[in-house]
Backbone as a chain_set.jsonl record, in Angstrom:
{"seq": "MQIDIAQTHIRLTSDLKNHHLAEYIKSIRTDLKMHIAHNQDFLYSLEPVEASGDGMASIVERMCESSALCDVGPMACVAGTISEMSLEYLIERGSRHSIVENGGDIALVNDRKVLCGIYSGNEVLGNGLAFEIGERKSPLGICTSSGRIGHSISFGSSDSVSVVSRSPSVADGLATRIANEVNGVDGEEKVASAADAADGYRDLFEGVLIVSDDYVATVGKLPKIVETSKFHVNKI", "coords": {"N": [[158.614, 71.441, 79.331], [159.328, 68.156, 80.43], [158.026, 65.61, 82.476], [158.526, 62.52, 83.652], [157.31, 59.877, 85.389], [157.146, 56.742, 86.212], [154.069, 55.481, 85.176], [153.097, 57.974, 84.693], [153.155, 60.668, 82.577], [154.084, 63.726, 82.071], [153.665, 66.738, 80.313], [154.698, 69.958, 80.563], [153.938, 73.398, 80.639], [154.778, 76.404, 82.054], [154.659, 79.473, 83.926], [156.192, 79.504, 86.131], [159.386, 78.734, 87.53], [161.159, 77.453, 89.522], [159.548, 75.236, 90.665], [159.347, 72.623, 91.598], [157.632, 70.552, 90.877], [157.8, 67.867, 90.123], [158.584, 66.506, 92.445], [156.302, 66.846, 93.985], [154.383, 65.435, 92.484], [155.452, 62.864, 92.687], [154.964, 62.446, 95.4], [152.13, 62.405, 95.629], [151.579, 60.276, 93.991], [152.79, 58.255, 95.454], [151.1, 58.213, 97.686], [148.788, 57.276, 96.428], [149.604, 54.744, 95.496], [150.1, 53.437, 97.92], [147.523, 53.31, 98.951], [146.267, 51.668, 97.064], [147.689, 49.321, 97.455], [146.545, 48.255, 99.698], [143.94, 48.139, 99.025], [142.678, 46.579, 96.698], [140.362, 46.58, 95.183], [139.966, 49.194, 94.498], [141.747, 49.596, 92.45], [140.869, 47.89, 90.389], [138.11, 48.103, 90.067], [135.274, 48.807, 88.031], [133.275, 50.393, 88.657], [132.053, 53.068, 90.789], [133.858, 53.555, 93.863], [133.365, 53.67, 97.277], [134.416, 56.432, 99.189], [136.053, 56.144, 102.131], [137.106, 56.104, 105.569], [139.434, 57.433, 107.928], [141.826, 60.023, 107.431], [142.28, 59.68, 104.697], [144.112, 59.863, 101.703], [144.46, 62.844, 99.723], [144.437, 62.575, 96.911], [143.227, 60.098, 96.529], [140.708, 60.503, 97.669], [139.752, 62.518, 95.972], [139.641, 61.163, 93.508], [137.722, 59.224, 94.105], [135.458, 60.827, 94.569], [135.09, 62.12, 92.068], [134.764, 59.939, 90.313], [132.42, 58.852, 91.3], [130.558, 60.816, 90.609], [130.627, 60.503, 87.877], [129.963, 57.904, 87.356], [131.826, 55.787, 86.992], [134.721, 53.629, 87.425], [137.249, 54.416, 89.93], [139.884, 54.592, 88.876], [139.524, 55.496, 86.336], [139.68, 58.159, 86.506], [142.239, 58.884, 87.109], [144.451, 60.055, 85.631], [143.482, 62.608, 84.919], [143.023, 63.593, 87.478], [145.593, 63.74, 88.588], [146.65, 65.679, 86.865], [144.929, 67.818, 87.554], [145.448, 68.219, 90.334], [148.132, 68.824, 90.182], [148.074, 71.233, 88.772], [146.665, 72.818, 90.628], [148.571, 72.865, 92.651], [150.568, 74.407, 91.394], [149.201, 76.831, 90.99], [148.742, 77.604, 93.621], [151.258, 78.413, 94.238], [151.517, 80.712, 92.918], [151.234, 80.757, 90.148], [150.043, 82.008, 87.055], [149.825, 81.166, 84.559], [149.784, 78.13, 83.459], [150.068, 74.963, 81.947], [149.193, 71.729, 82.174], [149.714, 68.666, 80.907], [148.796, 65.382, 80.823], [149.238, 62.544, 79.455], [147.307, 63.175, 77.494], [145.29, 64.246, 78.99], [144.327, 67.272, 80.162], [145.02, 70.041, 82.263], [144.564, 73.42, 82.869], [145.442, 76.874, 83.352], [145.331, 80.089, 82.112], [146.896, 83.104, 81.087], [146.865, 84.188, 78.654], [145.852, 83.762, 75.222], [145.556, 80.401, 74.152], [146.159, 77.461, 72.148], [144.711, 74.315, 71.897], [145.413, 71.321, 70.655], [143.362, 69.08, 68.759], [143.173, 65.721, 68.696], [142.258, 62.782, 67.133], [142.877, 60.65, 65.625], [141.376, 60.332, 63.441], [140.678, 60.048, 60.018], [139.155, 61.814, 58.546], [138.913, 64.226, 60.053], [141.594, 64.669, 60.574], [144.672, 66.037, 61.886], [144.709, 68.802, 62.225], [143.24, 70.634, 63.675], [142.123, 72.679, 66.416], [141.216, 73.552, 69.812], [140.487, 76.834, 70.697], [141.483, 78.574, 73.388], [140.522, 81.14, 75.361], [141.909, 83.817, 77.405], [141.893, 83.153, 80.88], [141.095, 83.047, 84.392], [140.487, 81.02, 86.064], [140.778, 77.455, 86.676], [140.722, 74.998, 84.011], [139.648, 71.982, 82.508], [140.524, 69.696, 79.951], [139.861, 66.758, 78.658], [140.418, 63.567, 77.132], [139.115, 60.538, 75.817], [139.45, 57.367, 74.198], [138.317, 54.701, 72.138], [140.04, 53.472, 70.508], [142.618, 54.39, 70.603], [145.446, 54.495, 72.71], [145.895, 53.277, 76.157], [143.813, 53.017, 77.911], [140.878, 51.475, 79.337], [138.039, 50.994, 77.379], [134.653, 50.659, 76.499], [133.452, 51.349, 74.224], [133.53, 52.394, 70.721], [134.821, 54.715, 69.903], [136.551, 57.239, 67.996], [137.453, 59.437, 69.306], [136.544, 61.018, 72.391], [136.128, 64.063, 73.709], [136.122, 66.027, 76.593], [135.228, 69.06, 78.045], [135.619, 70.72, 80.996], [135.222, 72.396, 84.148], [136.494, 70.968, 86.069], [139.27, 69.03, 85.772], [139.61, 66.422, 86.724], [136.994, 65.391, 86.861], [136.367, 65.722, 84.155], [138.009, 63.8, 82.995], [136.909, 61.379, 83.985], [134.316, 61.596, 82.892], [134.874, 61.59, 80.154], [135.634, 58.949, 79.776], [133.242, 57.667, 80.594], [131.311, 58.597, 78.701], [132.522, 57.829, 76.319], [132.278, 55.095, 76.53], [129.747, 54.654, 75.616], [129.717, 54.885, 72.908], [128.479, 53.256, 70.666], [126.965, 51.21, 68.136], [125.359, 50.514, 64.941], [126.486, 51.986, 62.934], [128.554, 54.932, 62.293], [126.942, 57.219, 62.676], [124.878, 56.331, 64.391], [126.426, 55.619, 66.552], [127.619, 58.047, 67.511], [125.315, 59.409, 68.161], [124.246, 57.852, 70.216], [126.202, 58.208, 72.195], [126.012, 60.967, 72.574], [123.463, 61.172, 73.657], [123.949, 59.908, 76.111], [125.737, 61.737, 77.223], [124.074, 63.887, 77.7], [122.92, 63.378, 80.161], [124.694, 64.298, 81.992], [125.055, 67.016, 81.979], [125.353, 69.061, 83.863], [127.907, 68.824, 84.735], [129.826, 69.469, 82.878], [131.213, 71.713, 80.378], [131.336, 71.414, 77.599], [131.198, 68.812, 75.057], [132.908, 66.843, 72.712], [132.411, 64.489, 70.268], [133.712, 61.925, 68.325], [133.431, 59.599, 65.756], [134.137, 57.322, 63.266], [132.929, 58.673, 60.305], [131.521, 60.672, 61.519], [130.552, 63.377, 63.656], [129.669, 64.668, 66.805], [128.401, 67.182, 68.981], [127.954, 68.358, 72.309], [126.553, 70.679, 74.533], [128.514, 73.655, 75.164], [131.312, 74.228, 73.401], [134.795, 75.312, 73.337], [135.94, 77.699, 70.873], [136.606, 76.247, 67.718], [139.405, 75.986, 65.724], [141.384, 76.122, 62.697], [144.652, 74.788, 62.451], [148.228, 74.462, 62.097], [149.376, 71.244, 61.09], [150.051, 68.917, 63.659], [152.493, 67.003, 65.467], [151.978, 63.92, 67.059], [152.999, 62.334, 69.891], [152.775, 59.168, 70.675], [152.454, 57.482, 73.623]], "CA": [[159.261, 70.573, 80.313], [158.784, 66.803, 80.491], [158.184, 64.918, 83.756], [158.139, 61.122, 83.482], [157.401, 59.107, 86.631], [156.401, 55.498, 85.971], [153.029, 55.611, 84.145], [152.72, 59.383, 84.566], [153.978, 61.368, 81.587], [153.618, 65.119, 82.098], [154.273, 67.821, 79.547], [154.359, 71.142, 81.355], [154.297, 74.776, 80.312], [154.441, 77.175, 83.246], [155.381, 80.719, 84.166], [157.048, 79.293, 87.298], [160.613, 77.997, 87.22], [161.559, 76.562, 90.618], [158.267, 74.793, 91.222], [159.512, 71.301, 92.207], [156.407, 69.791, 90.633], [158.091, 66.431, 90.06], [158.568, 65.964, 93.804], [154.907, 66.798, 94.416], [153.73, 64.312, 91.786], [155.937, 61.639, 93.329], [154.329, 62.282, 96.717], [150.729, 61.987, 95.502], [151.609, 58.926, 93.426], [153.087, 57.356, 96.579], [149.847, 58.084, 98.438], [147.877, 56.432, 95.652], [150.131, 53.372, 95.491], [149.899, 52.874, 99.253], [146.1, 52.987, 99.092], [145.979, 50.518, 96.199], [148.302, 48.134, 98.041], [145.64, 47.718, 100.718], [142.568, 48.186, 98.506], [142.771, 46.183, 95.302], [139.132, 46.942, 94.476], [140.153, 50.552, 93.996], [142.497, 49.502, 91.199], [140.22, 47.106, 89.34], [136.675, 48.328, 89.961], [134.756, 49.604, 86.924], [132.193, 51.169, 89.253], [132.556, 53.922, 91.873], [134.233, 52.959, 95.143], [133.06, 54.647, 98.319], [135.529, 57.014, 99.931], [135.818, 55.942, 103.561], [138.3, 55.979, 106.385], [140.072, 58.663, 108.362], [143.162, 60.271, 106.901], [142.41, 59.256, 103.311], [144.925, 60.776, 100.906], [143.675, 63.754, 98.903], [144.27, 62.064, 95.555], [142.263, 58.999, 96.6], [139.398, 61.107, 97.911], [139.348, 63.224, 94.749], [139.284, 60.163, 92.498], [136.452, 58.618, 94.514], [134.386, 61.805, 94.374], [134.87, 62.339, 90.639], [134.242, 58.723, 89.683], [131.021, 58.707, 91.731], [129.771, 61.728, 89.788], [130.651, 60.079, 86.473], [129.54, 56.502, 87.271], [132.921, 54.959, 86.487], [135.664, 53.245, 88.459], [138.127, 55.533, 90.294], [141.083, 54.703, 88.046], [139.17, 56.231, 85.125], [139.922, 59.586, 86.767], [143.565, 59.06, 87.692], [145.304, 60.993, 84.899], [142.923, 63.947, 85.079], [143.19, 64.03, 88.864], [146.989, 64.152, 88.746], [146.76, 66.978, 86.181], [144.204, 68.819, 88.338], [146.163, 68.517, 91.573], [149.395, 69.476, 89.8], [147.755, 72.626, 88.456], [146.358, 73.484, 91.896], [149.873, 73.059, 93.308], [151.243, 75.529, 90.74], [148.431, 78.045, 91.251], [149.01, 77.972, 95.014], [152.578, 79.027, 94.272], [151.469, 81.986, 92.22], [151.17, 80.668, 88.691], [148.888, 82.535, 86.324], [149.828, 80.532, 83.241], [150.363, 76.782, 83.494], [149.351, 73.931, 81.207], [149.674, 70.407, 82.59], [149.147, 67.625, 80.046], [149.168, 64.064, 81.344], [148.707, 61.518, 78.579], [146.127, 63.651, 76.792], [144.357, 64.868, 79.939], [144.928, 68.596, 80.338], [144.534, 71.02, 83.231], [145.252, 74.653, 82.52], [145.013, 78.234, 83.651], [146.138, 80.816, 81.129], [146.732, 84.552, 81.052], [146.9, 84.57, 77.237], [145.18, 82.779, 74.374], [146.321, 79.208, 73.815], [145.508, 76.496, 71.288], [144.801, 72.934, 72.368], [145.193, 70.481, 69.49], [142.366, 68.004, 68.849], [143.671, 64.548, 67.982], [141.364, 61.634, 67.263], [143.299, 59.595, 64.719], [140.327, 60.222, 62.435], [141.19, 60.49, 58.73], [138.356, 62.942, 58.058], [139.29, 65.44, 60.777], [143.03, 64.856, 60.568], [145.205, 66.618, 63.126], [144.955, 70.212, 61.976], [142.227, 71.428, 64.367], [142.451, 72.942, 67.821], [140.369, 74.42, 70.618], [141.088, 78.123, 71.05], [141.118, 78.871, 74.774], [140.81, 82.523, 75.705], [142.483, 84.095, 78.724], [140.995, 82.827, 81.987], [141.737, 83.068, 85.699], [140.131, 79.81, 86.799], [141.241, 76.241, 86.0], [139.889, 74.326, 83.021], [140.114, 70.657, 82.135], [140.185, 69.155, 78.637], [140.301, 65.364, 78.747], [139.983, 62.784, 75.983], [139.151, 59.08, 75.875], [139.28, 56.766, 72.88], [138.201, 53.248, 72.07], [140.978, 52.979, 69.502], [143.955, 54.916, 70.853], [145.837, 54.54, 74.107], [145.866, 52.077, 76.983], [142.672, 53.004, 78.819], [139.765, 50.572, 79.036], [136.836, 51.637, 76.852], [133.707, 49.684, 75.969], [132.9, 51.912, 73.004], [134.412, 52.369, 69.551], [135.027, 56.106, 69.484], [137.879, 57.735, 67.658], [137.78, 60.239, 70.489], [135.539, 61.796, 73.11], [136.811, 65.105, 74.474], [135.225, 66.708, 77.536], [135.728, 70.318, 78.606], [134.963, 70.903, 82.286], [136.008, 73.168, 85.119], [137.281, 70.01, 86.843], [139.947, 68.036, 84.942], [139.354, 65.095, 87.284], [135.662, 65.0, 86.38], [136.442, 65.622, 82.694], [138.617, 62.506, 82.69], [135.916, 60.34, 84.229], [133.218, 61.736, 81.935], [135.336, 61.162, 78.835], [135.516, 57.485, 79.778], [131.822, 57.283, 80.677], [130.636, 58.881, 77.439], [133.147, 56.992, 75.278], [131.737, 53.737, 76.667], [128.442, 54.592, 74.96], [129.867, 55.045, 71.459], [128.167, 51.938, 70.115], [125.861, 51.212, 67.181], [125.619, 49.828, 63.677], [127.309, 52.856, 62.091], [129.06, 56.095, 63.007], [125.86, 58.111, 63.063], [124.218, 55.783, 65.579], [127.402, 55.618, 67.641], [127.76, 59.373, 68.125], [124.012, 59.765, 68.736], [124.14, 57.137, 71.49], [127.088, 58.869, 73.156], [125.458, 62.293, 72.866], [122.348, 60.955, 74.592], [124.545, 59.626, 77.419], [126.326, 62.972, 77.726], [122.992, 64.759, 78.166], [122.623, 63.108, 81.557], [125.752, 64.847, 82.856], [125.278, 68.389, 81.52], [125.743, 69.959, 84.947], [129.299, 68.556, 85.092], [130.765, 69.873, 81.839], [130.875, 72.842, 79.518], [131.113, 70.914, 76.248], [131.713, 67.489, 74.707], [133.108, 66.582, 71.289], [132.401, 63.041, 70.048], [134.118, 61.604, 66.957], [133.469, 58.176, 65.426], [134.052, 57.118, 61.823], [132.791, 59.938, 59.577], [130.508, 61.473, 62.199], [130.953, 64.197, 64.797], [128.563, 65.239, 67.57], [128.794, 68.058, 70.082], [126.952, 68.583, 73.351], [126.969, 71.821, 75.334], [129.237, 74.744, 74.51], [132.745, 73.981, 73.304], [135.598, 76.456, 72.903], [136.024, 77.893, 69.429], [137.48, 75.303, 67.025], [140.11, 76.706, 64.659], [142.386, 75.366, 61.95], [146.015, 75.054, 62.869], [149.171, 73.634, 61.37], [149.36, 69.858, 61.556], [150.976, 68.721, 64.768], [152.979, 65.648, 65.671], [151.497, 63.328, 68.293], [153.886, 61.298, 70.418], [151.951, 58.163, 71.359], [153.223, 56.798, 74.671]], "C": [[158.55, 69.231, 80.357], [159.063, 66.213, 81.876], [157.649, 63.508, 83.577], [158.393, 60.372, 84.785], [156.513, 57.882, 86.465], [155.358, 55.719, 84.873], [152.583, 57.057, 83.921], [153.694, 60.095, 83.639], [153.425, 62.781, 81.408], [154.403, 65.955, 81.099], [153.773, 69.118, 80.157], [154.845, 72.422, 80.695], [153.872, 75.621, 81.504], [155.268, 78.448, 83.322], [156.241, 80.63, 85.425], [158.274, 78.475, 86.892], [160.964, 77.0, 88.322], [160.323, 76.05, 91.354], [158.339, 73.435, 91.913], [158.262, 70.432, 92.026], [156.662, 68.289, 90.615], [158.036, 65.793, 91.442], [157.133, 65.854, 94.324], [154.177, 65.63, 93.765], [154.178, 62.985, 92.378], [155.205, 61.39, 94.647], [152.883, 61.83, 96.58], [150.632, 60.606, 94.854], [151.907, 57.895, 94.524], [151.847, 57.137, 97.428], [148.884, 57.139, 97.733], [148.327, 54.977, 95.675], [149.923, 52.702, 96.85], [148.441, 52.481, 99.462], [145.753, 51.739, 98.281], [146.529, 49.229, 96.797], [147.394, 47.466, 99.062], [144.18, 47.67, 100.254], [142.581, 47.864, 97.018], [141.51, 46.509, 94.504], [139.245, 48.326, 93.857], [140.822, 50.526, 92.629], [141.672, 48.892, 90.078], [138.739, 47.418, 89.13], [136.322, 49.199, 88.752], [133.548, 50.434, 87.367], [132.769, 52.028, 90.377], [132.838, 53.133, 93.142], [134.035, 54.024, 96.211], [134.329, 55.126, 99.011], [135.237, 56.894, 101.42], [137.144, 55.815, 104.288], [138.903, 57.33, 106.718], [141.448, 58.795, 107.714], [143.35, 59.814, 105.472], [143.178, 60.317, 102.516], [144.044, 61.608, 99.976], [143.434, 63.202, 97.506], [143.243, 60.938, 95.52], [140.857, 59.55, 96.766], [138.877, 61.798, 96.652], [138.898, 62.242, 93.67], [137.951, 59.489, 92.83], [135.287, 59.56, 94.242], [134.063, 61.979, 92.887], [134.262, 61.116, 89.974], [132.793, 58.479, 90.072], [130.104, 59.608, 90.906], [129.599, 61.205, 88.363], [130.21, 58.633, 86.267], [130.579, 55.618, 86.592], [133.795, 54.54, 87.671], [136.649, 54.374, 88.737], [139.348, 55.697, 89.401], [140.791, 55.378, 86.708], [139.466, 57.718, 85.268], [141.37, 59.876, 87.155], [144.394, 60.104, 86.958], [144.801, 62.422, 85.049], [143.091, 64.49, 86.484], [144.625, 64.474, 89.12], [147.231, 65.489, 88.058], [146.132, 68.085, 87.023], [144.973, 69.203, 89.589], [147.503, 69.188, 91.298], [149.157, 70.948, 89.484], [147.438, 73.408, 89.724], [147.637, 73.802, 92.662], [150.581, 74.287, 92.724], [150.527, 76.851, 91.008], [148.673, 78.537, 92.677], [150.36, 78.66, 95.162], [152.67, 80.257, 93.375], [151.374, 81.927, 90.711], [149.886, 81.27, 88.145], [148.792, 81.911, 84.934], [150.552, 79.187, 83.334], [149.459, 75.824, 82.733], [149.986, 72.597, 81.57], [148.965, 69.366, 81.73], [149.693, 66.275, 80.481], [148.516, 62.998, 80.466], [147.434, 61.916, 77.858], [145.083, 64.289, 77.679], [144.988, 66.159, 80.448], [144.225, 69.388, 81.431], [145.291, 72.312, 82.95], [144.611, 75.87, 83.163], [145.913, 79.108, 82.795], [145.832, 82.298, 81.121], [146.891, 85.106, 79.644], [146.229, 83.465, 76.437], [146.107, 81.607, 74.081], [145.483, 78.321, 72.899], [145.759, 75.099, 71.828], [144.432, 72.025, 71.2], [144.185, 69.369, 69.761], [142.877, 66.829, 68.028], [142.749, 63.369, 68.232], [141.841, 60.442, 66.445], [142.318, 59.392, 63.576], [140.82, 60.813, 61.111], [140.437, 61.697, 58.196], [138.787, 64.246, 58.728], [140.781, 65.728, 60.678], [143.528, 65.387, 61.902], [145.605, 68.075, 62.911], [143.897, 71.116, 62.573], [142.609, 71.607, 65.831], [141.332, 73.721, 68.491], [141.154, 75.709, 70.892], [140.575, 78.522, 72.425], [141.521, 80.298, 75.103], [141.379, 82.658, 77.106], [141.458, 83.807, 79.816], [141.789, 82.799, 83.285], [141.44, 81.827, 86.522], [140.543, 78.579, 86.005], [140.216, 75.689, 85.013], [140.5, 72.964, 82.728], [139.649, 70.295, 80.74], [140.744, 67.745, 78.588], [139.668, 64.546, 77.629], [140.122, 61.295, 76.26], [138.902, 58.544, 74.476], [139.144, 55.26, 72.999], [139.219, 52.635, 71.143], [142.415, 53.394, 69.744], [144.233, 54.869, 72.342], [145.585, 53.243, 74.852], [144.629, 51.961, 77.865], [141.601, 52.023, 78.361], [138.582, 51.388, 78.539], [135.961, 50.561, 76.241], [133.016, 50.206, 74.708], [133.915, 51.863, 71.876], [134.612, 53.78, 69.007], [136.433, 56.296, 68.932], [138.36, 58.606, 68.811], [136.524, 60.847, 71.08], [136.299, 62.785, 73.986], [135.796, 65.859, 75.316], [135.922, 67.95, 78.085], [134.931, 70.601, 79.867], [135.84, 71.757, 83.176], [136.85, 72.258, 86.006], [137.942, 69.012, 85.899], [139.709, 66.608, 85.425], [138.018, 64.554, 86.802], [135.671, 64.838, 84.861], [137.02, 64.279, 82.271], [137.611, 61.375, 82.86], [134.778, 60.384, 83.227], [133.632, 61.3, 80.537], [135.251, 59.644, 78.717], [134.058, 57.047, 79.738], [131.11, 57.467, 79.341], [131.204, 58.022, 76.309], [132.64, 55.559, 75.339], [130.436, 53.558, 75.895], [128.521, 54.802, 73.453], [129.711, 53.671, 70.811], [126.974, 52.043, 69.178], [126.264, 50.546, 65.888], [126.471, 50.662, 62.732], [127.716, 54.084, 62.899], [127.982, 57.032, 63.485], [125.176, 57.63, 64.331], [125.151, 55.826, 66.784], [127.485, 56.982, 68.317], [126.441, 59.832, 68.748], [123.824, 59.112, 70.099], [124.984, 57.823, 72.563], [126.567, 60.25, 73.536], [124.289, 62.189, 73.837], [122.879, 60.701, 76.001], [125.103, 60.903, 78.045], [125.271, 63.91, 78.285], [122.696, 64.586, 79.648], [123.625, 63.708, 82.526], [126.023, 66.321, 82.553], [125.741, 69.34, 82.621], [127.217, 69.803, 85.328], [130.301, 69.053, 84.054], [130.284, 71.116, 81.112], [130.568, 72.363, 78.104], [131.745, 69.555, 76.037], [131.808, 67.386, 73.189], [133.27, 65.082, 71.101], [132.721, 62.769, 68.584], [134.136, 60.088, 66.787], [133.223, 58.009, 63.938], [133.955, 58.48, 61.124], [131.852, 60.921, 60.265], [131.087, 62.183, 63.419], [129.694, 64.714, 65.477], [129.133, 66.136, 68.659], [127.623, 68.199, 71.041], [127.451, 69.745, 74.204], [127.7, 72.856, 74.499], [130.732, 74.475, 74.564], [133.496, 75.283, 73.044], [135.588, 76.552, 71.378], [137.004, 76.887, 68.829], [138.085, 76.005, 65.814], [141.053, 75.753, 63.927], [143.763, 75.769, 62.428], [146.945, 74.196, 62.027], [149.152, 72.229, 61.942], [150.424, 69.661, 62.622], [151.329, 67.251, 64.908], [152.477, 65.143, 67.015], [152.445, 62.206, 68.696], [153.067, 60.315, 71.23], [152.801, 57.376, 72.332], [152.573, 55.478, 74.98]], "O": [[157.321, 69.169, 80.325], [160.18, 66.299, 82.386], [156.449, 63.319, 83.373], [159.533, 60.245, 85.232], [155.289, 57.967, 86.564], [155.712, 56.102, 83.758], [151.767, 57.32, 83.037], [154.9, 60.121, 83.884], [152.444, 63.001, 80.699], [155.632, 65.896, 81.04], [152.567, 69.346, 80.254], [155.991, 72.526, 80.255], [152.715, 75.557, 81.922], [156.406, 78.506, 82.857], [156.948, 81.583, 85.754], [158.193, 77.623, 86.008], [161.053, 75.802, 88.053], [160.088, 76.389, 92.514], [157.478, 73.122, 92.736], [157.889, 69.672, 92.92], [155.81, 67.517, 91.054], [157.515, 64.69, 91.607], [156.786, 64.895, 95.014], [153.43, 64.915, 94.434], [153.365, 62.078, 92.552], [154.869, 60.251, 94.969], [152.441, 60.96, 97.33], [149.703, 59.851, 95.139], [151.346, 56.799, 94.523], [151.567, 56.014, 97.847], [148.244, 56.302, 98.37], [147.506, 54.077, 95.855], [149.601, 51.515, 96.909], [148.149, 51.452, 100.072], [145.032, 50.862, 98.756], [145.917, 48.169, 96.667], [147.465, 46.254, 99.267], [143.299, 47.221, 100.988], [142.505, 48.762, 96.179], [141.575, 46.694, 93.289], [138.671, 48.585, 92.799], [140.504, 51.334, 91.757], [141.766, 49.333, 88.932], [138.172, 47.032, 88.108], [136.985, 50.201, 88.484], [132.893, 51.087, 86.556], [133.862, 51.745, 90.867], [132.143, 52.167, 93.455], [134.493, 55.156, 96.056], [135.199, 54.331, 99.37], [134.274, 57.481, 101.913], [138.166, 55.466, 103.698], [138.887, 58.252, 105.903], [142.139, 57.803, 107.482], [144.485, 59.577, 105.058], [142.921, 61.513, 102.647], [143.011, 61.137, 99.501], [142.336, 63.346, 96.969], [142.467, 60.843, 94.57], [139.927, 59.116, 96.087], [137.701, 61.676, 96.31], [137.891, 62.468, 92.999], [137.149, 59.217, 91.936], [134.246, 59.136, 93.74], [132.895, 61.983, 92.499], [133.347, 61.24, 89.16], [132.015, 57.959, 89.272], [128.998, 59.207, 90.546], [128.571, 61.428, 87.725], [130.093, 58.181, 85.128], [130.251, 54.805, 85.728], [133.625, 55.038, 88.783], [136.869, 55.216, 87.866], [139.807, 56.819, 89.186], [141.72, 55.792, 86.016], [139.5, 58.45, 84.279], [141.693, 61.014, 87.497], [144.991, 60.966, 87.603], [145.587, 63.341, 85.277], [143.28, 65.691, 86.676], [144.851, 65.477, 89.797], [147.936, 66.343, 88.596], [146.717, 69.155, 87.191], [145.134, 70.389, 89.877], [147.959, 70.02, 92.082], [149.944, 71.809, 89.879], [147.893, 74.542, 89.88], [147.77, 74.876, 93.248], [151.127, 75.105, 93.464], [151.174, 77.874, 91.228], [148.794, 79.739, 92.913], [150.574, 79.41, 96.114], [153.756, 80.772, 93.109], [151.43, 82.967, 90.055], [148.8, 81.074, 88.69], [147.806, 82.102, 84.223], [151.781, 79.127, 83.292], [148.236, 75.873, 82.861], [151.166, 72.366, 81.308], [147.748, 69.209, 81.82], [150.905, 66.057, 80.5], [147.377, 62.598, 80.708], [146.564, 61.073, 77.634], [144.09, 64.82, 77.183], [146.042, 66.143, 81.083], [142.997, 69.403, 81.515], [146.514, 72.302, 82.81], [143.419, 75.891, 83.471], [147.125, 78.896, 82.753], [144.671, 82.707, 81.145], [147.033, 86.312, 79.447], [146.061, 82.351, 76.933], [147.29, 81.793, 73.799], [144.256, 78.417, 72.876], [146.887, 74.749, 72.174], [143.269, 71.965, 70.801], [144.155, 68.792, 70.848], [143.0, 66.926, 66.807], [142.487, 62.997, 69.376], [141.284, 59.349, 66.55], [142.406, 58.415, 62.834], [141.318, 61.938, 61.077], [141.007, 62.516, 57.474], [139.002, 65.252, 58.053], [141.195, 66.888, 60.696], [142.876, 65.205, 62.93], [146.668, 68.523, 63.341], [143.659, 72.217, 62.077], [143.327, 70.788, 66.406], [140.591, 74.455, 67.837], [142.326, 75.672, 71.268], [139.385, 78.777, 72.606], [142.706, 80.631, 75.124], [141.333, 81.717, 77.898], [140.29, 84.175, 79.689], [142.997, 82.559, 83.283], [142.064, 81.601, 87.559], [140.648, 78.647, 84.781], [139.011, 75.887, 85.164], [141.721, 72.813, 82.702], [138.502, 70.559, 80.38], [141.956, 67.554, 78.489], [138.531, 64.796, 77.228], [141.102, 60.845, 76.854], [138.229, 59.182, 73.666], [139.771, 54.627, 73.848], [139.271, 51.414, 70.996], [143.335, 52.821, 69.161], [143.355, 55.171, 73.15], [145.132, 52.25, 74.282], [144.413, 50.928, 78.498], [141.436, 51.77, 77.167], [138.165, 52.35, 79.184], [136.448, 49.662, 75.555], [132.1, 49.569, 74.189], [135.024, 51.357, 72.047], [134.575, 54.002, 67.797], [137.376, 55.615, 69.336], [139.513, 58.525, 69.235], [135.566, 61.152, 70.369], [137.027, 62.387, 74.896], [134.748, 66.277, 74.824], [137.067, 67.886, 78.532], [133.706, 70.71, 79.818], [137.053, 71.834, 82.983], [137.811, 72.712, 86.626], [137.24, 68.214, 85.276], [139.616, 65.687, 84.614], [137.919, 63.4, 86.384], [135.05, 63.915, 84.335], [136.565, 63.688, 81.292], [137.477, 60.516, 81.988], [134.319, 59.343, 82.759], [132.834, 60.707, 79.81], [134.845, 59.118, 77.681], [133.68, 56.174, 78.957], [130.381, 56.578, 78.9], [130.464, 57.546, 75.449], [132.577, 54.88, 74.315], [130.063, 52.434, 75.557], [127.488, 54.888, 72.79], [130.693, 53.018, 70.458], [126.078, 52.86, 69.39], [127.39, 50.066, 65.754], [127.109, 50.119, 61.83], [127.286, 54.261, 64.039], [128.083, 57.588, 64.578], [124.921, 58.419, 65.241], [124.706, 56.045, 67.91], [127.428, 57.076, 69.543], [126.442, 60.556, 69.744], [123.307, 59.734, 71.027], [124.539, 57.998, 73.697], [126.671, 60.656, 74.694], [124.143, 63.02, 74.733], [122.33, 61.216, 76.975], [124.961, 61.126, 79.247], [125.533, 64.647, 79.235], [122.271, 65.528, 80.317], [123.437, 63.639, 83.741], [127.111, 66.819, 82.842], [126.441, 70.314, 82.346], [127.724, 70.562, 86.153], [131.503, 69.06, 84.317], [129.124, 71.516, 81.212], [129.633, 72.859, 77.476], [132.693, 69.179, 76.727], [130.895, 67.795, 72.472], [134.156, 64.468, 71.696], [132.071, 63.321, 67.696], [134.771, 59.376, 67.565], [132.223, 58.493, 63.407], [134.809, 59.342, 61.33], [131.43, 61.902, 59.652], [131.971, 61.674, 64.108], [128.758, 65.15, 64.808], [130.214, 65.879, 69.19], [126.46, 68.164, 70.64], [128.628, 69.797, 74.558], [127.528, 72.926, 73.282], [131.341, 74.492, 75.633], [132.902, 76.257, 72.579], [135.263, 75.585, 70.688], [138.099, 76.69, 69.356], [137.364, 76.552, 64.979], [141.462, 74.723, 64.463], [144.013, 76.927, 62.763], [146.49, 73.298, 61.32], [148.938, 72.043, 63.14], [151.543, 70.164, 62.512], [150.562, 66.371, 64.516], [152.543, 65.866, 68.009], [152.665, 61.256, 67.944], [152.702, 60.609, 72.369], [153.744, 56.69, 71.939], [153.056, 54.737, 75.836]]}, "num_chains": 1, "name": "protein.A"}
């Protein structure tokens, strides 16, 4: 199922049928837009913004909390936060198997094994690899940032940085934070620099995969990586 609402592009697999997720996403997007209308710093800041004020919308509070943990601006967590809150919405309605993908930022809970394709645009790795995610009862986030693909702001030159975390919102922010550090004279130095940066956030993630040029680095424990048939990537 595809849900497209302005800049939000959701691909959804779920064991629920009458979930009305689109209406929920519209409501949290409205909350976010209303906050931004009165707080332009929230939209443009590249640093954490303090969560303050009574009655702050849940999406705003979540983005502030995650960005503070990751040392990035709140909008660096927006896609992962929408995925995370959408998954929570589905779980509250009884879902045991839902995968919410929002522009490459994934939140999932699965009652069977699933494969999550790894796409970096890297000629060496290609697009025939995937994370194998075993059955689990708790949510998982897999979020990716790139200095070469997509519309997000990145100060690094990564092909991709993928973060696996129990919080998709945090995974999104960390992917941006770590990708910003993919800098150096060659690919080896770039991935080493990013891996060093990732070390400072080990308590926030399960694993990180960093790809730049011909080099790959991993930090923590990633899901099993398996070969899969080449998949088509629809770049929005």
